[in-house]
N, C-alpha and C positions, 0 to 999 in steps of 0.2 A: 676170590680173595680173603684170606683170614684177616682176624683183629690186627694178628702183628704187622703185615703189610699194609693196614690202613694207618696203624700208630708209626711204622717209618714214614709212610708217606705223609701225613701232619707234621711231624718233626720236620721232615725236609721242606716242606711247603712254607711252614714256618722261619727255616733257617735256624732250626735249634740244633746244633751238634752234638752236645750233652744236656738231655732235657733233666728237669728236678719234676718229680712226679708223685701224685698220692694214688695209688689205687685200692679200694676198697673190694673186697672179692678175691682175694689173691689165693684163696685155697689153700694146698700145702706147699707153694712154690714152686714145685716141679713144673706146673704148665700154666703161666701167667703172662701177662702182659709185661710185668715189669721185669720178670727174667729175660724176656726176647731185648728189651732196651737194654738192661745192664750188661749183656753180652755182647751187643754189637754197638751200643753209642756209651757206655759207661754210666748210665744214669744214675743219678742220686734219687732215691725214693722213700715214702713211707709206704709199707706194703702192710694190708688191714685185712685179715681172715679170721675166722673163729676156730681155725682146728689148729689145735694144740702143738702138731707136729710140724706148724709155720716156720717157726725160729731154727728148730732143729735141722730141716731139711736146708733152710738158706746158709746156716753157719757150715755144714758141710757139703756146699756145694763150691764149684771152682770159683764161680761170680764172687764168692765171699770178699776174697782179697782185691778184687779189683774194680769195687764199686762201692758207694756208701748208700746202702740201704737200712732203713731201720725197718726190722718184723715186728709188727703190734699186733697180739693176741685179743681180739675183741669180736664181738658181735655186734655189726652195725646196725642200727635201729633208728627210727626219728629222734628219739629223746638223747641219743648220743652223737650224730651225724656231725653238730658243730664242733663237739669237742674233739671228735677226732679231724676235723677238717683245721681245727686250731694247731694241732700238732704239726699237719704239712704247710701250715701257712708258715710256721717257724722255718721250716726247708726252703722257703721258698719256689714252690710247686708252682709249675707252670702249664701241668698237662693232669688232667684228673681223669683216671680210669674206673671206672664202676662195673663190678658184675652182679647183675641183678638175677634173683632168684626167685 
């Protein structure tokens, strides 16, 4: 079972048909948890990653027009995590996904 299936299961179990999410470690948006949720559940998300092509890849994907995703290019570190969560808090996030390296 992959991460996408686990997130789908969590959403189904919680009764959340359209989750609000903060994803830290979204990479370049081509393969990230938020993309799956946006494609199949129309999620609203704040996606955070350090790659400069994150915003470009999101804006050039078919998901751009059918979900409310905010790409945020920043390196997540202990000294700025609270600031990132504050941005996500404003979007009423109920699901937090972190890709740790």
